[in-house]
N, C-alpha and C positions, 0 to 999 in steps of 0.2 A: 764731808759730803757722804750721804747715805747711798746705798745701791740704787734705790729708786731715783734719787736725784741724778746720779751718774748715768743711769740708763736713759732717763728722760733727756739729758743733755746730748748723749750720743745719738739717740733716735731722732733728734731734731735736725740732723745733718741731711740735706737734700740728697737723694739717690742712695740712701742706706739700704743695703740688702741683708747683711748678716753681721753679727757680732760674735767673736770667738774669745772665750775666757778660759784660761788654764790655771790650775791650782798652784803653779809656780809664779804667778803674778803677771804673766804675759797676757796682754789684751790687744786684739786687732779687730779690724772690721773690713767688710767689703763695701765700698762706696762707689756706685756707678761701675761695678764689676772690677774695681781696682783695690788692691790690698792697702790698708792704711794702718799704721801702728798708732795705738792709743796710749794714753798715760798708763803706766803700770799700776797695779794694785798697791794700796797702802794699808795701814793697820785698821782703818775704818771701813775697808771694803774687802775683807778676807773672803776667800772662795766659798767656804761653807755657809756664810751668811746669805749669799744669793741663792744657794740651794734650798734654804728654808723658805724663801719666797716662792719658789717653783714647786717644791714638794712639802706643803705645810703639814702633811700627815706623817712625815718622816722620809728622809732621803733613802732611796732604794740602794741595796747593796750591789755593788758592781761585780760582775763576773767578766765574761767576754762580750756580753750583749750591751747595746745602748738602750736608753729609755727615751721615748719620743712623745711627750705630751705637748699640748698647747697651753700657754700660760700668759697671764696678764701681769706685767711689771710696770708699776707707775701708770702712766696714761696710755701705754702701748701693749699690744698683744703680739706674742711670738710663738712660732713653732720651735720647740726645743729638742735638741739632741744632746743627751748627757751620757758620756761613755768614756772608756779608757783610751789612752794612746800610749805609745812606748815611752814610759817614764812618768806617767801621771794621769790626771783626769782633765777632761775638757767639756765645756758647755758651748754648744753652737746655738745661737738665737737667730732664727730666720724672721725678719720683720714682716708682719702681716698688716694688710690694709685695715683701717679701723671700721670700714663699712664697705658694702658692695657698690661698686661704681656703676653708673649707667653706661650703656653701650657708647654713647657720645664721649663720656669721660674716659672710657677705655680705648677710644680711637678705633673702634671696630667699624669696618666699612658698612654703610647702610644696606648694600645689597646682600652682604653676609647675614646681617641681622634679619632682614626680611625673609631670606631663604630659610633660616633657622625657625622662624615663627611658623612656617608652613609645614614643618615636620611634625608628624603625629605618631609615626612608628619608625623602627629601624635603629641602626647603631651610628652614633656620631662620635668620632674620635678627635679629641683635641690634643695636638702634639706640640712638643717644644722641648728645649733644653732645660736643665735644672735651673730654677729661679727665673724662668722666662715669663711667668704669669699665666700658666695653664689654669690653675684653680680660680684665679680672678676672672679669666675669660669665661669659664663655664658658669660661674656664679652670675656674672653680668648678663649673659645670654638667657639663663634660666629664670632669673628674677624678672627680666623684661618680658619673657613669655608668660610668666605667672601674672603679671600685671595686665596682660591683654587677653587672657584666656581664663577658663575655669577648670583647672587641673589640680590633681593631687601629686605632689612631688615628694619622693622619698630619697634621701641622701645618705651616703655612707662615706666616712673619712677615717683616717688614722694618723693624727687626731683630727677633731673638728676644728677647722681653721677660721671659717667665716660663718657668722650667724645670719640666717635669712630673717628679715623682718616679717611681722604679721601684716598681711595685706588687708587693709580695711576697705580699699577701693574695688577689690575684686573678690571672687569666690575661691580663688586658688589658695592652697596651703602647702607649706614645706615642713616635713617631719624629718628631723636629723637623727642619725644613728652614728655611734662611734665604736670602732673595734676595741674590745676589751672592757667597755662599760655597758653597752646596750646590745652587743652581739659578739659572737666568738670570732668570726672571720668574714672577709668580703664574700667568699663563695657561699658560706652558710647563710648569710643575710640575703643574698640574691635568691637562693632557693625559697626562702620564706617570703621575700618581698613580692613575689609574683602572686601571692594569695592575699595581699593586703590592700587591694583596690587601687593601686597606683596607676597613673597615666604615664609618669616619667620617673625613671630611675637614674640617679646621679651617682657615679662611682668615682671616688677620689683618685684612684690609681689602679691600673691593671698591673699586678706584680707577678702573677704565676699562672700556670696552665688552668688550674681549677677556676680561678676568677674569670679568665678570658672565655672559657667554655660556658660558664654560667651566664655571663653577660651576653654572649652570642645567642644562647638559647632563649633568654628573656626577650631579646630583640625579635627573635623569630616567632614569639607568641603574640606579637602585636603591640608591645610596649615601645616607647621611645627610651632608649638607653644612651646616656651620655657618659663617656669615660675620658680619662686623661692617660697619656702614655709618653714615655721619653723617646723623642725622635726629632730630627731637624727639619723634615719636610713631609709632604703628603705621601710619597712613595715609601719613605722610611717608616711612617706611621703604620701603614698597612703591613709592611714587612715585620715590624716589631710586634704587632698584634697577632699576626698569623704564627710567628715564631713561638709566641706564648701558648698557643693552642696545643692540646695533645697531638702527638704525631699522626695518629689515625684520622684526625680532623683537619690537618693542615691543607 
């Protein structure tokens, strides 16, 4: 069995969230948020072979940092984290949805969807735990808005997880950007994006004070800015965002 066949088989499990592969042969997965031990590697599925699928131009040399691209393996797309652990190397594969779901498929309340469609300016924060579906929620809402309006959406992610389709039925467009390939950082992109004629800015994740400050300033200029942040509820989302701001702005 090849790596592609193996990944396709594992990814077919309902409720799959993550696959973890170590260079010592251990392979596990998170299925419906529960750890499942998978068959160990054999000679036909050695660790370095899957690295060549993810990094076709050459596997990056590891230091203390992880490398986090998005990659397609077989029929599926994953957000990858490749890095060291005490005693070896590990690949974490976060399963990505093959396409952007509609609000109905995402089980989003109709009142929430209608409220979002009415937003034209300001800051919208989508919060949740790791792996709870923040990126999918944002994509579902923004694509739905794009289909019912005539707007220019600019997105930034690290890495790009979901690809927005070209909208033939409306005049909206989505232009994607990725940290490290089409821009230097979230904050640098935000400063430039305000001059690119956008109506909506979609930020993959607020990670630092500079990004939080730039997102807030963009929202204050009359743009609609949609961000994700790690938090478990609405008060926690506001607290997390404010905490990321520079102290003099909090």
